[in-house]
Structure formats: structure tokens, C-alpha cells
C-alpha positions as a Markdown table, in Angstrom:
| # | Residue | x | y | z |
|---|---|---|---|---|
| 1 | Unk | 82.4 | 132.7 | 61.7 |
| 2 | Unk | 81.9 | 134.1 | 65.2 |
| 3 | Unk | 84.8 | 134.9 | 67.4 |
| 4 | Unk | 85.5 | 132.0 | 70.0 |
| 5 | Unk | 86.3 | 133.4 | 73.5 |
| 6 | Unk | 89.4 | 131.6 | 73.3 |
| 7 | Unk | 90.9 | 133.6 | 70.6 |
| 8 | Unk | 89.5 | 136.8 | 72.1 |
| 9 | Unk | 91.0 | 136.1 | 75.3 |
| 10 | Unk | 94.1 | 135.4 | 73.6 |
| 11 | Unk | 94.1 | 138.7 | 71.7 |
| 12 | Unk | 93.2 | 140.5 | 74.8 |
| 13 | Unk | 96.3 | 138.9 | 76.7 |
| 14 | Unk | 98.8 | 140.0 | 73.6 |
| 15 | Unk | 97.3 | 143.5 | 73.8 |
| 16 | Unk | 97.9 | 143.7 | 77.6 |
| 17 | Unk | 101.4 | 142.6 | 77.3 |
| 18 | Unk | 102.5 | 144.8 | 74.3 |
| 19 | Unk | 100.0 | 147.6 | 73.9 |
| 20 | Unk | 101.8 | 149.3 | 71.5 |
| 21 | Unk | 101.5 | 146.4 | 68.7 |
| 22 | Unk | 99.7 | 147.3 | 65.7 |
| 23 | Unk | 99.1 | 144.2 | 63.2 |
| 24 | Unk | 97.3 | 143.8 | 60.4 |
| 25 | Unk | 93.4 | 143.5 | 60.1 |
| 26 | Unk | 90.5 | 142.9 | 58.1 |
| 27 | Unk | 86.5 | 143.4 | 58.1 |
| 28 | Unk | 84.5 | 142.5 | 61.1 |
| 29 | Unk | 80.9 | 142.6 | 60.7 |
| 30 | Unk | 77.8 | 142.3 | 63.0 |
| 31 | Unk | 78.5 | 141.6 | 66.7 |
| 32 | Unk | 82.1 | 140.8 | 65.8 |
| 33 | Unk | 81.8 | 138.1 | 63.0 |
| 34 | Unk | 84.3 | 138.1 | 60.6 |
| 35 | Unk | 83.0 | 139.2 | 57.3 |
| 36 | Unk | 83.8 | 137.4 | 53.8 |
| 37 | Unk | 85.9 | 139.8 | 52.6 |
| 38 | Unk | 88.2 | 140.1 | 55.6 |
| 39 | Unk | 92.1 | 139.5 | 54.8 |
| 40 | Unk | 95.0 | 139.7 | 57.1 |
| 41 | Unk | 97.4 | 142.4 | 56.4 |
| 42 | Unk | 99.7 | 144.8 | 58.1 |
| 43 | Unk | 98.9 | 148.0 | 59.3 |
| 44 | Unk | 102.5 | 148.7 | 59.9 |
| 45 | Unk | 104.3 | 151.4 | 62.0 |
| 46 | Unk | 104.3 | 153.9 | 59.2 |
| 47 | Unk | 101.1 | 154.7 | 59.7 |
| 48 | Unk | 101.5 | 156.1 | 63.0 |
| 49 | Unk | 104.2 | 158.5 | 62.5 |
| 50 | Unk | 103.6 | 161.9 | 63.3 |
| 51 | Unk | 102.1 | 162.0 | 66.6 |
| 52 | Unk | 98.7 | 160.8 | 68.0 |
| 53 | Unk | 96.2 | 161.6 | 65.4 |
| 54 | Unk | 96.4 | 165.3 | 65.8 |
| 55 | Unk | 96.7 | 164.8 | 69.6 |
| 56 | Unk | 100.0 | 166.5 | 70.8 |
| 57 | Unk | 101.2 | 165.7 | 74.0 |
| 58 | Unk | 104.2 | 166.8 | 76.2 |
| 59 | Unk | 106.5 | 163.6 | 77.3 |
| 60 | Unk | 107.0 | 160.8 | 75.0 |
| 61 | Unk | 104.6 | 162.2 | 72.4 |
| 62 | Unk | 101.5 | 160.9 | 74.7 |
| 63 | Unk | 98.4 | 163.0 | 74.9 |
| 64 | Unk | 97.6 | 164.8 | 77.8 |
| 65 | Unk | 94.7 | 163.2 | 79.5 |
| 66 | Unk | 92.1 | 164.6 | 82.0 |
| 67 | Unk | 90.3 | 161.5 | 84.1 |
| 68 | Unk | 87.0 | 162.5 | 85.4 |
| 69 | Unk | 85.7 | 160.6 | 88.2 |
| 70 | Unk | 82.1 | 161.3 | 89.4 |
| 71 | Unk | 81.7 | 160.6 | 93.2 |
| 72 | Unk | 78.9 | 160.5 | 95.9 |
| 73 | Unk | 79.8 | 159.0 | 99.0 |
| 74 | Unk | 82.3 | 156.5 | 97.4 |
| 75 | Unk | 84.7 | 155.8 | 100.2 |
| 76 | Unk | 84.2 | 151.8 | 99.6 |
| 77 | Unk | 85.6 | 151.9 | 96.2 |
| 78 | Unk | 87.7 | 155.2 | 95.5 |
| 79 | Unk | 90.9 | 154.4 | 97.1 |
| 80 | Unk | 91.3 | 151.1 | 94.8 |
| 81 | Unk | 90.6 | 153.2 | 91.8 |
| 82 | Unk | 92.8 | 156.4 | 92.5 |
| 83 | Unk | 95.6 | 153.6 | 93.3 |
| 84 | Unk | 95.3 | 152.0 | 90.0 |
| 85 | Unk | 95.3 | 155.4 | 88.4 |
| 86 | Unk | 98.7 | 156.2 | 90.5 |
| 87 | Unk | 100.0 | 153.0 | 89.6 |
| 88 | Unk | 100.0 | 153.8 | 85.8 |
| 89 | Unk | 103.1 | 153.7 | 83.5 |
| 90 | Unk | 102.4 | 157.4 | 82.2 |
| 91 | Unk | 103.7 | 160.8 | 82.5 |
| 92 | Unk | 102.5 | 162.5 | 85.6 |
| 93 | Unk | 103.0 | 166.1 | 83.9 |
| 94 | Unk | 100.5 | 164.6 | 80.9 |
| 95 | Unk | 97.8 | 163.4 | 83.5 |
| 96 | Unk | 95.0 | 165.0 | 85.4 |
| 97 | Unk | 92.5 | 163.9 | 87.9 |
| 98 | Unk | 89.2 | 165.7 | 88.4 |
| 99 | Unk | 86.9 | 164.5 | 91.1 |
| 100 | Unk | 83.3 | 165.3 | 90.5 |
| 101 | Unk | 81.9 | 165.3 | 93.9 |
| 102 | Unk | 78.0 | 165.4 | 94.6 |
| 103 | Unk | 78.2 | 166.6 | 98.3 |
| 104 | Unk | 79.7 | 163.1 | 99.9 |
| 105 | Unk | 79.2 | 163.0 | 103.6 |
| 106 | Unk | 81.7 | 160.2 | 104.0 |
| 107 | Unk | 85.4 | 160.3 | 104.0 |
| 108 | Unk | 85.5 | 160.4 | 99.9 |
| 109 | Unk | 87.0 | 163.8 | 100.0 |
| 110 | Unk | 89.6 | 162.9 | 102.6 |
| 111 | Unk | 90.5 | 159.6 | 100.9 |
| 112 | Unk | 91.1 | 161.7 | 97.5 |
| 113 | Unk | 93.4 | 164.1 | 99.3 |
| 114 | Unk | 95.4 | 161.3 | 100.9 |
| 115 | Unk | 96.1 | 159.7 | 97.7 |
| 116 | Unk | 96.9 | 162.9 | 96.3 |
| 117 | Unk | 99.7 | 163.4 | 98.9 |
| 118 | Unk | 100.8 | 160.0 | 99.0 |
| 119 | Unk | 101.0 | 159.4 | 95.4 |
| 120 | Unk | 101.7 | 162.9 | 94.3 |
| 121 | Unk | 98.7 | 162.8 | 91.8 |
| 122 | Unk | 97.9 | 166.1 | 90.1 |
| 123 | Unk | 94.3 | 165.9 | 91.5 |
| 124 | Unk | 91.4 | 168.5 | 92.4 |
| 125 | Unk | 87.9 | 168.3 | 93.4 |
| 126 | Unk | 85.1 | 170.1 | 91.7 |
| 127 | Unk | 81.7 | 170.5 | 92.8 |
| 128 | Unk | 78.6 | 168.6 | 91.3 |
| 129 | Unk | 75.4 | 170.5 | 92.4 |
| 130 | Unk | 73.1 | 168.1 | 90.7 |
| 131 | Unk | 74.7 | 164.9 | 92.3 |
| 132 | Unk | 73.8 | 162.5 | 89.5 |
| 133 | Unk | 76.7 | 160.7 | 87.6 |
| 134 | Unk | 75.5 | 162.3 | 84.6 |
| 135 | Unk | 76.1 | 165.9 | 85.9 |
| 136 | Unk | 79.2 | 164.7 | 87.4 |
| 137 | Unk | 80.6 | 164.0 | 84.3 |
| 138 | Unk | 79.7 | 167.2 | 82.6 |
| 139 | Unk | 80.8 | 169.3 | 85.7 |
| 140 | Unk | 84.1 | 167.5 | 85.7 |
| 141 | Unk | 84.6 | 167.9 | 81.7 |
| 142 | Unk | 84.1 | 171.7 | 82.0 |
| 143 | Unk | 86.8 | 171.8 | 84.2 |
| 144 | Unk | 89.1 | 169.5 | 82.1 |
| 145 | Unk | 92.1 | 170.9 | 80.4 |
| 146 | Unk | 93.6 | 167.7 | 78.7 |
| 147 | Unk | 93.3 | 166.4 | 75.1 |
| 148 | Unk | 91.6 | 163.4 | 75.8 |
| 149 | Unk | 88.9 | 163.0 | 78.4 |
| 150 | Unk | 88.9 | 159.5 | 80.3 |
| 151 | Unk | 85.4 | 159.0 | 81.9 |
| 152 | Unk | 86.4 | 156.4 | 84.7 |
| 153 | Unk | 83.8 | 155.7 | 87.7 |
| 154 | Unk | 84.7 | 155.8 | 91.3 |
| 155 | Unk | 84.2 | 151.7 | 91.1 |
| 156 | Unk | 86.4 | 151.3 | 88.3 |
| 157 | Unk | 89.8 | 149.7 | 88.5 |
| 158 | Unk | 92.4 | 149.6 | 85.9 |
| 159 | Unk | 93.8 | 146.2 | 85.6 |
| 160 | Unk | 97.2 | 147.0 | 85.0 |
| 161 | Unk | 100.1 | 149.9 | 84.8 |
| 162 | Unk | 100.1 | 149.9 | 80.9 |
| 163 | Unk | 96.2 | 150.5 | 80.6 |
| 164 | Unk | 96.2 | 154.2 | 79.7 |
| 165 | Unk | 99.2 | 153.8 | 76.9 |
| 166 | Unk | 97.1 | 151.0 | 75.6 |
| 167 | Unk | 93.6 | 153.3 | 75.7 |
| 168 | Unk | 95.4 | 156.2 | 73.9 |
| 169 | Unk | 97.1 | 154.0 | 71.0 |
| 170 | Unk | 94.0 | 154.1 | 69.0 |
| 171 | Unk | 94.1 | 158.0 | 68.8 |
| 172 | Unk | 97.3 | 157.8 | 66.5 |
| 173 | Unk | 94.2 | 157.5 | 63.8 |
| 174 | Unk | 93.0 | 160.7 | 63.2 |
| 175 | Unk | 89.5 | 159.1 | 62.7 |
| 176 | Unk | 89.0 | 157.5 | 66.0 |
| 177 | Unk | 87.4 | 160.0 | 68.2 |
| 178 | Unk | 86.9 | 157.6 | 71.3 |
| 179 | Unk | 88.1 | 154.3 | 72.4 |
| 180 | Unk | 86.8 | 151.6 | 75.3 |
| 181 | Unk | 87.8 | 148.4 | 76.4 |
| 182 | Unk | 86.4 | 145.4 | 74.8 |
| 183 | Unk | 85.4 | 143.6 | 77.8 |
| 184 | Unk | 85.2 | 143.6 | 82.0 |
| 185 | Unk | 88.1 | 142.0 | 83.8 |
| 186 | Unk | 86.5 | 139.3 | 86.4 |
| 187 | Unk | 88.4 | 139.0 | 89.7 |
| 188 | Unk | 88.2 | 135.8 | 91.6 |
| 189 | Unk | 88.0 | 137.7 | 95.0 |
| 190 | Unk | 85.0 | 140.2 | 93.8 |
| 191 | Unk | 81.5 | 139.9 | 94.6 |
| 192 | Unk | 79.3 | 137.6 | 92.9 |
| 193 | Unk | 77.6 | 140.2 | 91.2 |
| 194 | Unk | 80.3 | 141.9 | 90.0 |
| 195 | Unk | 81.6 | 138.8 | 88.8 |
| 196 | Unk | 78.3 | 137.7 | 87.2 |
| 197 | Unk | 78.1 | 141.2 | 85.3 |
| 198 | Unk | 81.7 | 140.8 | 84.1 |
| 199 | Unk | 81.1 | 137.8 | 82.6 |
| 200 | Unk | 78.1 | 138.6 | 81.1 |
| 201 | Unk | 79.7 | 141.7 | 79.6 |
| 202 | Unk | 76.8 | 144.4 | 80.9 |
| 203 | Unk | 75.2 | 145.5 | 84.0 |
| 204 | Unk | 71.7 | 145.2 | 82.5 |
| 205 | Unk | 70.8 | 141.8 | 81.5 |
| 206 | Unk | 67.9 | 143.3 | 79.4 |
| 207 | Unk | 70.9 | 144.5 | 76.8 |
| 208 | Unk | 71.2 | 140.8 | 76.2 |
| 209 | Unk | 68.0 | 140.5 | 74.7 |
| 210 | Unk | 67.9 | 144.1 | 73.0 |
| 211 | Unk | 71.9 | 142.9 | 71.9 |
| 212 | Unk | 73.2 | 146.8 | 72.5 |
| 213 | Unk | 75.8 | 145.7 | 75.3 |
| 214 | Unk | 79.1 | 146.9 | 74.6 |
| 215 | Unk | 81.6 | 144.3 | 76.3 |
| 216 | Unk | 82.5 | 140.9 | 75.5 |
| 217 | Unk | 79.8 | 138.5 | 76.7 |
| 218 | Unk | 80.3 | 135.0 | 77.6 |
| 219 | Unk | 76.7 | 133.9 | 76.9 |
| 220 | Unk | 77.2 | 135.1 | 72.9 |
| 221 | Unk | 80.7 | 135.2 | 72.5 |
| 222 | Unk | 80.4 | 138.5 | 70.9 |
| 223 | Unk | 81.1 | 142.2 | 72.5 |
| 224 | Unk | 78.1 | 143.4 | 70.6 |
| 225 | Unk | 75.0 | 142.4 | 68.3 |
| 226 | Unk | 74.4 | 145.7 | 66.9 |
| 227 | Unk | 74.9 | 146.2 | 63.1 |
| 228 | Unk | 78.4 | 147.4 | 62.6 |
| 229 | Unk | 81.8 | 147.5 | 60.6 |
| 230 | Unk | 85.0 | 146.6 | 62.2 |
| 231 | Unk | 88.9 | 146.6 | 61.4 |
| 232 | Unk | 91.0 | 144.5 | 63.4 |
| 233 | Unk | 94.2 | 146.7 | 64.3 |
| 234 | Unk | 95.7 | 144.0 | 66.4 |
| 235 | Unk | 95.7 | 146.0 | 69.2 |
| 236 | Unk | 91.9 | 147.3 | 68.7 |
| 237 | Unk | 89.0 | 147.4 | 66.6 |
| 238 | Unk | 88.4 | 150.4 | 64.5 |
| 239 | Unk | 84.5 | 150.6 | 64.4 |
| 240 | Unk | 82.2 | 152.1 | 62.0 |
| 241 | Unk | 78.5 | 152.4 | 63.8 |
| 242 | Unk | 75.1 | 153.4 | 62.8 |
| 243 | Unk | 73.5 | 156.2 | 65.0 |
| 244 | Unk | 70.3 | 154.7 | 64.7 |
| 245 | Unk | 71.6 | 151.4 | 66.3 |
| 246 | Unk | 74.6 | 151.9 | 68.9 |
| 247 | Unk | 75.9 | 149.7 | 71.7 |
| 248 | Unk | 75.7 | 151.1 | 75.6 |
| 249 | Unk | 79.4 | 152.7 | 75.1 |
| 250 | Unk | 80.3 | 155.6 | 76.8 |
| 251 | Unk | 81.0 | 154.8 | 80.7 |
| 252 | Unk | 83.4 | 152.5 | 82.7 |
| 253 | Unk | 86.8 | 153.6 | 80.9 |
| 254 | Unk | 85.6 | 155.5 | 77.8 |
| 255 | Unk | 88.3 | 158.0 | 76.4 |
| 256 | Unk | 87.3 | 160.8 | 74.1 |
| 257 | Unk | 89.1 | 163.6 | 72.6 |
| 258 | Unk | 88.3 | 166.9 | 74.1 |
| 259 | Unk | 87.9 | 168.5 | 70.5 |
| 260 | Unk | 84.6 | 166.3 | 70.2 |
| 261 | Unk | 82.7 | 168.8 | 72.1 |
| 262 | Unk | 83.5 | 171.3 | 69.2 |
| 263 | Unk | 80.7 | 169.6 | 67.3 |
| 264 | Unk | 78.4 | 169.0 | 70.0 |
| 265 | Unk | 76.7 | 171.1 | 73.0 |
| 266 | Unk | 78.0 | 170.6 | 76.5 |
| 267 | Unk | 75.1 | 170.8 | 78.7 |
| 268 | Unk | 74.6 | 169.7 | 82.3 |
| 269 | Unk | 74.2 | 166.3 | 81.9 |
| 270 | Unk | 76.4 | 163.8 | 79.9 |
| 271 | Unk | 74.3 | 160.6 | 79.2 |
| 272 | Unk | 76.6 | 158.1 | 78.0 |
| 273 | Unk | 75.2 | 156.5 | 74.7 |
| 274 | Unk | 73.6 | 160.1 | 73.9 |
| 275 | Unk | 77.2 | 161.3 | 73.5 |
| 276 | Unk | 77.8 | 158.8 | 70.6 |
| 277 | Unk | 74.4 | 159.9 | 69.2 |
| 278 | Unk | 75.2 | 163.3 | 69.0 |
| 279 | Unk | 78.6 | 163.0 | 67.6 |
| 280 | Unk | 77.3 | 160.6 | 64.8 |
| 281 | Unk | 74.5 | 162.8 | 64.3 |
| 282 | Unk | 76.6 | 165.8 | 63.8 |
| 283 | Unk | 79.5 | 164.3 | 62.1 |
| 284 | Unk | 77.9 | 162.3 | 59.0 |
| 285 | Unk | 80.5 | 160.5 | 56.9 |
| 286 | Unk | 79.6 | 162.5 | 53.9 |
| 287 | Unk | 81.1 | 166.0 | 55.4 |
| 288 | Unk | 84.6 | 164.5 | 55.0 |
| 289 | Unk | 85.3 | 163.8 | 58.4 |
| 290 | Unk | 84.5 | 160.3 | 59.4 |
| 291 | Unk | 84.0 | 159.6 | 63.0 |
| 292 | Unk | 85.2 | 156.0 | 64.4 |
| 293 | Unk | 85.4 | 154.3 | 67.7 |
| 294 | Unk | 88.3 | 151.9 | 68.9 |
| 295 | Unk | 87.5 | 149.0 | 71.1 |
| 296 | Unk | 90.6 | 148.1 | 72.8 |
| 297 | Unk | 91.6 | 144.7 | 73.3 |
| 298 | Unk | 91.9 | 145.1 | 77.1 |
| 299 | Unk | 89.6 | 145.2 | 80.1 |
| 300 | Unk | 88.6 | 147.4 | 83.2 |
| 301 | Unk | 87.4 | 146.0 | 86.3 |
| 302 | Unk | 83.9 | 147.5 | 87.7 |
| 303 | Unk | 82.9 | 146.8 | 91.2 |
| 304 | Unk | 79.5 | 147.0 | 90.4 |
| 305 | Unk | 76.8 | 145.8 | 93.2 |
| 306 | Unk | 77.5 | 144.2 | 96.6 |
| 307 | Unk | 74.2 | 142.2 | 97.2 |
| 308 | Unk | 70.5 | 141.8 | 95.1 |
| 309 | Unk | 69.2 | 144.8 | 97.1 |
| 310 | Unk | 71.7 | 146.8 | 95.6 |
| 311 | Unk | 71.3 | 145.8 | 92.2 |
| 312 | Unk | 67.3 | 146.3 | 92.4 |
| 313 | Unk | 67.9 | 149.4 | 93.6 |
| 314 | Unk | 70.3 | 150.5 | 90.4 |
| 315 | Unk | 68.0 | 148.9 | 87.9 |
| 316 | Unk | 65.0 | 151.1 | 89.9 |
| 317 | Unk | 67.3 | 154.3 | 89.4 |
| 318 | Unk | 67.9 | 153.5 | 85.8 |
| 319 | Unk | 64.6 | 153.1 | 84.6 |
| 320 | Unk | 63.2 | 156.2 | 86.8 |
| 321 | Unk | 66.3 | 158.6 | 85.5 |
| 322 | Unk | 65.7 | 157.6 | 82.0 |
| 323 | Unk | 61.7 | 158.3 | 82.2 |
| 324 | Unk | 62.6 | 161.7 | 84.3 |
| 325 | Unk | 65.0 | 163.0 | 82.2 |
| 326 | Unk | 63.2 | 162.0 | 78.8 |
| 327 | Unk | 60.3 | 164.0 | 79.7 |
| 328 | Unk | 62.6 | 166.8 | 80.6 |
| 329 | Unk | 63.9 | 166.4 | 76.9 |
| 330 | Unk | 67.4 | 166.2 | 77.9 |
| 331 | Unk | 68.0 | 162.4 | 76.0 |
| 332 | Unk | 68.8 | 162.3 | 72.7 |
| 333 | Unk | 69.1 | 158.7 | 71.6 |
| 334 | Unk | 65.9 | 157.2 | 70.0 |
| 335 | Unk | 65.2 | 154.3 | 72.8 |
| 336 | Unk | 62.0 | 154.3 | 71.8 |
| 337 | Unk | 62.7 | 152.4 | 68.6 |
| 338 | Unk | 63.6 | 149.6 | 70.6 |
| 339 | Unk | 62.5 | 146.4 | 69.0 |
| 340 | Unk | 59.0 | 145.5 | 70.7 |
| 341 | Unk | 60.0 | 141.9 | 69.7 |
| 342 | Unk | 63.1 | 141.9 | 71.8 |
| 343 | Unk | 61.3 | 143.1 | 74.8 |
| 344 | Unk | 58.6 | 140.6 | 74.5 |
| 345 | Unk | 61.2 | 138.0 | 74.0 |
| 346 | Unk | 62.9 | 139.1 | 77.5 |
| 347 | Unk | 59.4 | 139.2 | 79.2 |
| 348 | Unk | 58.3 | 135.4 | 77.7 |
| 349 | Unk | 61.9 | 134.4 | 79.1 |
| 350 | Unk | 61.4 | 135.7 | 82.4 |
| 351 | Unk | 57.9 | 134.0 | 82.6 |
| 352 | Unk | 59.2 | 130.6 | 81.3 |
| 353 | Unk | 62.4 | 130.7 | 83.2 |
| 354 | Unk | 63.7 | 128.0 | 80.7 |
| 355 | Unk | 65.9 | 130.3 | 78.2 |
| 356 | Unk | 67.3 | 132.2 | 81.2 |
| 357 | Unk | 68.8 | 128.8 | 82.4 |
| 358 | Unk | 69.7 | 128.1 | 78.9 |
| 359 | Unk | 71.8 | 131.3 | 79.0 |
| 360 | Unk | 73.3 | 130.4 | 82.3 |
| 361 | Unk | 74.4 | 126.8 | 80.8 |
| 362 | Unk | 76.2 | 128.9 | 77.7 |
| 363 | Unk | 77.8 | 131.2 | 80.1 |
| 364 | Unk | 79.0 | 128.5 | 82.5 |
| 365 | Unk | 80.4 | 126.5 | 79.7 |
| 366 | Unk | 82.6 | 129.4 | 78.7 |
| 367 | Unk | 83.6 | 130.6 | 82.3 |
| 368 | Unk | 82.8 | 128.3 | 84.7 |
| 369 | Unk | 81.6 | 130.2 | 87.8 |
| 370 | Unk | 78.5 | 129.5 | 90.3 |
| 371 | Unk | 77.8 | 133.1 | 89.7 |
| 372 | Unk | 75.7 | 132.1 | 86.7 |
| 373 | Unk | 73.2 | 131.0 | 89.3 |
| 374 | Unk | 72.2 | 134.5 | 89.8 |
| 375 | Unk | 71.4 | 135.3 | 86.2 |
| 376 | Unk | 67.4 | 134.4 | 86.4 |
| 377 | Unk | 67.2 | 136.3 | 89.4 |
| 378 | Unk | 68.9 | 139.2 | 87.9 |
| 379 | Unk | 66.4 | 139.0 | 84.7 |
| 380 | Unk | 63.4 | 139.0 | 87.3 |
| 381 | Unk | 64.6 | 141.5 | 89.4 |
| 382 | Unk | 65.0 | 143.8 | 86.3 |
| 383 | Unk | 61.6 | 143.0 | 84.9 |
| 384 | Unk | 59.8 | 144.1 | 88.3 |
| 385 | Unk | 61.8 | 147.2 | 88.6 |
| 386 | Unk | 61.2 | 148.3 | 84.9 |
| 387 | Unk | 57.6 | 147.2 | 85.0 |
| 388 | Unk | 56.9 | 149.1 | 88.3 |
| 389 | Unk | 58.8 | 152.0 | 87.3 |
| 390 | Unk | 57.4 | 152.3 | 83.8 |
| 391 | Unk | 53.7 | 152.2 | 85.3 |
| 392 | Unk | 54.4 | 154.6 | 88.0 |
| 393 | Unk | 56.2 | 156.5 | 85.1 |
| 394 | Unk | 52.6 | 157.4 | 83.5 |
| 395 | Unk | 51.2 | 159.1 | 86.2 |
| 396 | Unk | 54.6 | 160.9 | 87.4 |
| 397 | Unk | 58.0 | 160.3 | 86.3 |
| 398 | Unk | 60.5 | 161.4 | 89.1 |
| 399 | Unk | 64.3 | 161.4 | 89.4 |
| 400 | Unk | 65.2 | 158.7 | 92.0 |
| 401 | Unk | 66.7 | 160.7 | 94.8 |
| 402 | Unk | 70.3 | 160.3 | 95.5 |
| 403 | Unk | 69.8 | 161.4 | 99.5 |
| 404 | Unk | 71.4 | 158.4 | 101.7 |
| 405 | Unk | 73.2 | 157.1 | 98.3 |
| 406 | Unk | 76.6 | 155.4 | 98.6 |
| 407 | Unk | 79.1 | 153.2 | 96.6 |
């Protein structure tokens, strides 16, 4: 039976109130559906004894965390992001913030310095000569000293003071190497595209048709449609993934053990889904060290886009960067194996409109908000930008310039 939104919202709320509770589980199958063999049980606190799954930590037996934030002219969102980090109920001596800056010419660096002074954050800035967010993550990781790396974007806001504690809880299980929130948090006061993406559970509506999204989607009632197995551990789902069918995990509040890079190479770029692919590729289950992921029953705010022009520009950047880096050979996940039938369904839906309107109505029925009117427009803009980007890439694949870029 598919998980209803009401029940998911309930467990998210419970996890937010009591982030350290661990209850019994069961098996969850494809896309969040409860399997026939799922049984209620109790994990118990005994299984959590002896530290955080091989992660040590200093204060209160919590792991040290390096928060990596790539920036490039991020003055509009960075202050709120850093304030939400400073507000965390987490030992200051166990936390460092690394701003990986791509050469901002606005007040980004000044804002970081101000928050460091006012809030007493352990914060430092490192250069990102390659400018892109993916390069910024790599540069920040190379400078990080924490046992857990938290990739937080400059347009993310942590929704509550217990967010970090809830996110590190799964690392008590030695098999779990990474954790990510199960949903995006929608705020009434945010812009219409930000709210639309939060309700949809993704920033790219094409993923709705491909089924490889990674946050709760009001249209489907699922957090992903890729084949997977998951055990409900109360505050989070312990997830087993297939390396050839991965959700788009890896950003917007993605936490991963620093030791994960003992088995995968660290280059000049960190592409979100590629990290998962390389982790699974280098750590098959038959080596005796299974790799599992956690979807934590909490959210994160992602201030995605202010208007349609910005939305279209981000879609243009997405397709052009993918084609460019694929030709360079630095992309790892086999996107070319994506179902052509699903791509054709997306194109057909955009051309006939009716399926898009039906999706909007389903989403509105679960999360009433006028922003669902944007869904057909978002799909059309995505089809347009991806089509012209793909055609242009046949002749010359170029990275979209970051000159004049701002958040």
C-alpha cells in the first residue's frame, strides 16, 4: 500500500520533535510502498550503544561535522543559511563551516565574516578557482577535517535547531555511509517557484517522469520511484540502492562519512549522483561491507528560484553542464541508460498538456497552493531548454559561463 501524505507528514513531524527516537521497522519496497513481508518491530536503543557507528566525536558523543557551502555571489541567501546553522543545538567544538567561494564580487565574503564574528561560528573561506558548485564541493571537502561532511548549499535553510542532531543519528549504524532529508520544507512566505519545487519534491520536473527524484512528491505520494529496499527505523529509512537505478541524491542537506573517500577518488568536481554511483561501484555487497543510505524524516528549505527567467537559466545550465562534463569523461553515472519511453512520455505530456494539468490537480489535492499552476510552464520551459541544449551540444558542448552569476 502506498504511503499516504498524512502519515508521512506525521512521521516527519514526530521525527522533528524527537529526532533521537528509534522505533521498529519493516521492509519498504519500490517508491516507498510497504512490502508484504514488512512487520512492525523494535530496533531498541541497545543497537546504538558504543558510539555513532564508528564515528567518534568529542562533545556528547556526537561526530565532528564539516559543513561545506559553495558560493558565488550568494548575498541574497547566505545570511539566512548561516544563521540557521548558527542556531543549531550542536556542540560548537564539533562543527566547522567551510565557504568554498568561486570569486564573488558582491558582499558574500563580508556576510560570512559578519556571521562568524556575531555568532562565533568556526568558519573559514577557501578559494574555488573553477567557480562551479560541483568544484566548490570538491575544494571544500579537501579542506574539511570533520568525520562527517555536510553539503549545504548557500540557498538552503535548516528548518529547526535539532536538524543536525537528527541528520547524524543514522550514523550510529555502521552500514550507513550517507544521510539526506526525505522532503523539502515549504514556507508560506517563499516565492512561488520555491514553493512549487518543495511541493513537487524536485527542482527538475523531468525527474517526475523519470521517477528518479529523491524527496517526497505530492503528486505521487512517494519520495522516489526507483527500485529500492528500505527498513523503517522510526526517525529514518535505512535504504538499499542499486547502482544502475539511483535517485538524484547528493545535494541540499546531504551528509556523508569522510571515510567514504577512502574507496572513491576525489577529483576537481563532485557531482551529486556520481558520488553514490562510485560508492556502490567500489563497495559491492559481496565484499562484506554493505553500503546503505538513510532518508531522515525531516525536511530542508531550498530557496530555488525567484522567477521564470531564473528557472529557465538553471535548466539551461543543467543540460549544458551535463553535456560538457560528459564529453570530458568526468561524469560517472550512466544517464544514457535512462528509459526512452519515459522521455517520450514527458514530451507527449508537454505537447498535449492534459497529463500536466492532471498532475497539477493531484498535487493541489494533497497540498493546496496556487503554485501548481506553474507546473505546465515548468515542464514546457524544461523541454525547451533541454531540447535546444541537446541540439546545440551535437555541434559544440560548452559549459555555461558563470560570469555575472548570482544566487
